[in-house]
Steps between C-alpha positions, in 0.01 A plus 500: 500500500220347291311162500274467195252215484351386183286194366176535686170476340177290472513131477253219530507245790750237424718732278845641537677831524848616551585805697837676468672749714794700391721689758726798429693749706619246753746195519244257398718191551518572879124506566258238613193540263132425590160509348208612719140534406220699649116508462283790617455526888781243566861527568776399269562129481842359420473266204852417396852588582848438354817565694839642389754364430367140532172552301316288768124518432213476737131524453170565683304169551222643283728505193749222553514279202331748280727805505869510404731803588820545322777762473722625224768684645652623156161643404427629853160333486299238694219314343196334668350237285147437610319179390163351573365831605196520732250784560654533838840601347326827390707782663743787429844338485797700644876440456721564794868533529668480860862501612593600850294807580425577141157412390347590163153445342364507153181671398306171472326319201150383508417127444136399446402141485141470358298318252 
């Protein structure tokens, strides 16, 4: 089982980034997919989720209206489009896949928002 995130980097405040997460080794279409983020000395914060099979999305209040989460079942990926980025969005972003008792994590990708 693998979840591989990509797309992180350095961006100026107000800019945009799109994170991707590709899953392999499990039945991707069954799983609810989530993005979490973490900063040093804090727990992981749930940022966005997308369910299966309905693809219902939900967002943390802090990112609502700025982030868009989507999934491509054929490509086995989810994408987090992040717009109007703020310095407080700086964190390591993790992809998570969950179905019943199965719970998988990616290795994380760093997003830094700074001028």
